N, C-alpha and C positions, 0 to 999 in steps of 0.2 A: 478516502489519502488518494491525491495525483500520484499519476505513474513517476514522474520525477523526486516526489516526495517519498514514494517507497524505495527507490533507487538508492536515495541519500539515506533512506531508513539502516536498508541494507547492509550500507558501504559501512554504518558506522559500527554494526554487529560483527564485522569482520573480525576473525581473531587476529591480533594483533594490532588493530587501532585502537588509540588510546581514545573513548570516547569523551575526556573532558577538555578536547580539543579537538580529535578526528575531524569534524564536520570543515574543516578551511582545506583539508591534504586530499590529492587525488591516488597517492600509493600509500602502499602499508612504509612502516619506516624501516630502515634495512637491520636485519638480525645484529649485526654487531654496534651499529647505531646505538639499538636499544639498550643495549647491556652497557655500552660504554658511557649515554646520559643517565642510565637508571641509578637512582640512591638510595634506593630501599635496603639492600644489604648492612647498608653502616645507619641509614638516620629510623631504622623499626624500633629503636632502643627508644623513640621517642612516643611510641605509640600511647602511652598514658596521657602524655602530656597534648599528646593530638585530638586524645578521647573528649580530656577535661577542656580544652579550646571548644571544642563541637557542641558538647553540653552547653559551655556558657552562651554563644554563641546563638544556640538554638532558642533558647532563653530568650535573650533578647530580642531575637524576632519574633515572637510570641507577645512580648510585652511590649511592641510596637507595634501589633496585628499584622506583622506581615506573615506569621506563621499559626497556620490553627492551632486551640486545641490538641486537635485531634493529630495531627503532623507533628507537634512536640511530643506527645505521649507515646507515638509510634519510634521517632526520634531515639528518644531517651531510653527508650526499652532495646529498640540495636542495637545501640551503641551499649548498653551493657551486656548486649551476646556478645558483641565484637570482642570487647574487651576477656570476656572468660573465653572464646574462644582462643585469643592470643596467648593467656597465661595459663593454659592447658597443653597449648602447642597442638590443636587442632585446627590454627589459622592458616591457611595457604600464599604464602607470598608470591606474589609475581611481578618480576622485572619489566615486562610489558605493560604495567601500571606506574613505573618509574617512582613512585619513591612512597613514604610512609600514610601519605594523606590521601592520595590516591588509592590504595589497597584498602585503607579502611572504610572509604565510601562505597567504594565497588560492593565489597561487602555488604555495609549498610543498605545498600540501593536493592542489591538481590534479597535481602531479609526482608524489608519493607515494601520497597516499590517506588513510588514517586516519591513518597514524603522522603525519602534519602537525597533522592534530589536535589530537595527543594530546599536542601539545610546549606548549601552555597551558597543563597542568595547575600547579597552584600558582603562578599569577602571574596579573596583573590588568595591562591596559594602563596601568595608574597606574604601578603600580611600574616598567610594562617604558620606559613614557616618562621616569620620571625618572632610569634609568640608562642608557637611552641621551643624554638631554643634556650628563649629567657625563661618560660618555666622548667623548662629539666634544665638549663644552669644554675638555674637561683636553688632548684633542691638540691643537686651536685654539690654545689659553694656549702650547702648546711652540712654534709656528710664531710667535705674538706677542714672545715674550722674543726670540726669534732672530733677527728683523728689528732689534727695539727696537737687540741688542747689534751688529747690523751698525751700525746708526744711529752707536752710539757708537764704534765703529772707524773710522770716516767723518768724524766730528768729533775724534776724536784727530788723524789724519792731516791733518785741518787746524789743527788748535790746533798739533802740531809743525811745522807748516810754517808758522806767524805766530808763533811764540814771543815774536819782537822787535818784533814791528809794537806803534806806539802807537797809539792811536785814545781818544776821550772818553769817559769813563765818564757817568755820567749816573744823575740822580734829579729826579725830576719833569718828565724828558724836558731838563733844564735842565741844559748843562756841569758835571759837580761836580768830578770827580777824573781824573787819565790815568791808563789803564789799559792791559795790553796784551791785542788780538786772541784770541791763546791763551788767555789767560785767561778771555775772555767768553764763548769756547765752550765752555771747562770748567764753566763756570757749566750751563750745557745740558747737559752729557754729567752732572751729580749730577742734575737734574730727571731726568733718564730712568732713570737709576741706582736712586732710589728707587722709579718707577714699573714698574720692573721685579719690585723686589722685593715691591711691592704682588701682582703680576699672580700674584708665586711663591707668594706666601701666601694667596692664594685658591686656586687647586692646591690647593694641600695641605688647606685645611679642606673643601674640596669631594671630595675625593678616599675616600669612603664609599660603599658598593654598598647600594640602595634594595631592590636584588632579591629578592623573599621577603616583602617586605611587602604583597604582594599590593594587594586592591584599596582597603585601611585599617587592617584587622586583623589581619594575615598569613595564614598559612593553614593548615588541620587537617593538610595532607598533612607526612610527617617530612624534610623538607628540611634541606639543609645550608648555611645562607646562609653560612658563612664559606669555604665550598667555593667557591662563586660570586664570591666578592668577593675571593678570590686567584686564579681563573680569568680574573677583566676586571685583574687589576691596581690593584686599590683596595687601601688599609691595614686595611680592616676594615668588615664592614657597619655600616648605620646604627646605631643605638640605637632607635630607636621608630618604629612601621610609619604613623602618623599623620603624625609630622611628614616621614617620608622622603619619602611620594608629596604631598603639599601642598604643602611650603615650597619657593619658587624664590628664595630667599635668596642662594646660591651664584650663582646669574645675575643677579642686581641688585649682588651685589659684583663680579661681573665690569664690570655696564658701570659702574662707582661708579667701580674703576681706569680702564677705558677714557677716561672724561670727563676724568678728572685727566691722564692721559696726553694728551689732545687741547688740552687746557687748557694744556699746557707747548709741545705743538708750535704752538697758537695765539699762546700770547709769541712763539715763535721766527719764527713767519711775519709776525708784526707788524713785528720789529725785520728782516729781510729786505726787507718793502715798502719800509720806511723807509730802510734802508741802499741800496739801488738805484733811490731815487728822485735826481731832477736836484740836488733840493734839498741831500740827504745825500752823493748818490756816492760813499760808498764803497764799495761792492761791484759786480761784474757775475756776473749769476747765466747761465749758458750758455742758448743758443738753446732747446734743446731742451727748457727748463722753463719756456719764455716762449710766449709770442703777440703776434700784433701787431693792429693795428687796422684794420677794415674800411672807416675813413676818413681816417684820420692816418697816414700812410706811415713818420712816426718813431718811432712805439709801439714800445716792448717791454715787454711787460705781463707783472709776476710771477703769472701765472697760477696754478701750483702751489701759492705760499705762500697766497695769497688762496682758493684753493678749503678747504684744510686750515683756515685760519681760518676758514670757512664751514661746514664740514663738523662743526665743533668743536660748533656749535649741533645740529645735528642727533642728535648722539649724547648731550648734555646733555637733548634732549627724550626718546632712549630712556629714558633712566636713569629718568626722571619718569615716564614711561608705566609702567614695570614698577613701580616705586614704589605709583604710584595701581592698581596691578591687583592687589597683595596686601593694600595695605590693609584692607578689609573682606571680606576672606573668612573666613569660618568651617572652623576644621577638617572635612572633610582634602578629599581633590580635588573641584575645581568644575571645572566646563566652560570658566570665565574664564582657567583655567592655560594655554588653545589658545593665548592672544595671547601669551603668554610670547618664542614661537620668533621671529615676525618683528623686534620690536626686538633682542633679541638678537644674530639672525645681520646684522641690521644694523649694530648696533655694530661686529660682530666682522669684517665686509669692509673697513666703513670704517677702521678702527682698522689694518688689515692694508694696505689702499692706501695711507693715508698715511704710515707707517711706511717703506712701501719706495719713495715718491717721494722721502722725505726722504734714508732711506739711498742713495741714489742722487745725490740733489742736491748736498746739503751736503758731501762731499769735494772736490767740481768749483765750490765756489765761489773765486773771483778778488778778489784785495783790492787796494783801488787806494790801494795805500800814501803817497802822499804828501798825497791828500785828508784821510786820516785825520788822519793828522800836523798838519796845517797845522788841522785843525776843532780838535784837542787843545789846542790854543794859544789860543783863542778862550775867552772865559767866565772867564778867571782862574782855569785849572784847579788851579794851582798854586797857589792860595791860601792853603790848608791846611797844604801845606806851609813857605810863610813861618810861620803861626802854628806849627808845631812847633818850627821853627829856635826861635825865640823863647823857647819852651819849655822846650827845652834849652841856652839863655843862662841860665834863671834866673827868667825873666816869669811867672807865675801865665795859666794858658790864660786864663780871663776877660779878665784885661790885654791878652793876647797878639791874642785873637779881637779885640778890639775897635782896637787898633792895626792889624790888616791889613785890616779894615772901612774904617778910613779910608784907607790906602794904596788900595786897590781904589776908592773914591769918588772918590780923586784920578786917580787910571788912566785912569778912565771921563770924567773932563774932559778928558783929554790925549788919548783915544783912543789911548789905549797901553797893551800887557802888561805883569805886573808886573816880568817879566826884562828890557825896555825901560826900566825906569826905571833913572837912575844912584847911585851908591852914596848919593851926597849927596842923593838925592831920598829913596830909602828911609831914609837916617839921620833925616831929617827928622822924623819918623815915631816911631822907637826909635833913641835912639845906642847899643842894641845890636849892632847890624846892622854886619857888618862885611863885607870883599869876599868870604869864603867861604860867604855867604847865595846866589852865584848859582848854587853848586854845587847847591844845592836847588830852586831855581825855573826848574830845566832838566826839560825832560819825560822825559829819559830819568835824570836822578838823582829827579825823584820817585819813578818806578813802581819802579826801583832798591832805595829806600828800604824799600817797601814786604817785606823778605825777610823771610818769616815765614811759618808752613804754612798755606794758603789765602792768600797775598797775591799780588801782581798779579806782584814782582819776577819777569824770566825765569830767574832759577834755582829758583825756588821752582815755577813754571809747568813748567819742564821735570821737577823732580821728583815732580812731580802727576800728569805725563803717564807718566812709569816705575810708577807705582803705581797710574795708573788702566788700564795694559794688561795688569796682573796681575789686575784685576779683570773683565777680559770675557774 
């Protein structure tokens, strides 16, 4: 080795010089800059995916005769040991090595020598990280969907228990028409069903393998990208190397689906907070999902719903963060993309935690049936039923609407519900009204009349629950 080469080798071995790219540089990276640019503290959670990607890449290189059988055996054995060290807490992560990829490669090389250095042939950290994130997110979406389905199962259990429970339905937070609580919970179920489909769509779209795209233009080695994709369970290799390493639209799409899910959970949270208040007093949340006050001994605060409602803003912010991150980046990879992981991981953790809390809490909700029923009798919730009654008698709907409006105004002055007016009083507004009117003015008659697909009639709710059980 020449003197010049010896000096170059010594410089590369200096503490703090990253050997993956240190040959280009004449001085060590500033200690602050090392910490500032490192991602290992948060991307180490992808170690399994990074090791899986390396195994697939090594097998592919061996298949195309770029890597010898001996090197492949050493690499696979070394990766097994690295994975074991990480899982048992014996692995030492280094900020100087920047990220999960270089930490694992450095340890592998320390264990098996030059064979470890050959592993990176035909790939770049650009396609490596793009592959790792897809692998990680693909797996985590499965966890999200499973928790969401567990929540749905809890909703169905509650809905089945409360099929006949009557409560007021609201528009503008004003009493509108009576509904059953089971019907209301099935509305929640449908929201989550659409969220699950969005996550499934996201997973399907992202299930393409970037490995082989290298830094941006592909590689001159005779690689087999289809082999790598199949090894890792992808549907196919990505079609364009520039796009594969530089876009994070799949992460943005996941955060978008997450923001929609959290918006739904937030709406549910708002109702739970209202319903558990003294003013509504419709439900009781189990103590284990609530907290008290440090100064007011009577308080029972619905902390879980409130916190989920609050965390929705956090997830929305992460979505905006990723959209802003990508909006001005030219092709191909830019260091900006290191900032994709923290909002993505935070979104994932928040969604999984929120789903778990709701899946545990929802089936344990206790209804206060008498209070719900009494509230449904307020606000003239059967007024529409009276209008429909008159229409069936032959009165045009607009005329029926006016008649019922007059009846409501009169009942308000008398501080009585429509059902509490006498037949003579009701006939004062229309001579089409007969004794059978009281059948439609009851809460039970009102909900039973909505006996069609998607309606609130208990018969339909039972059918909807049976259908929903098949879907989860």
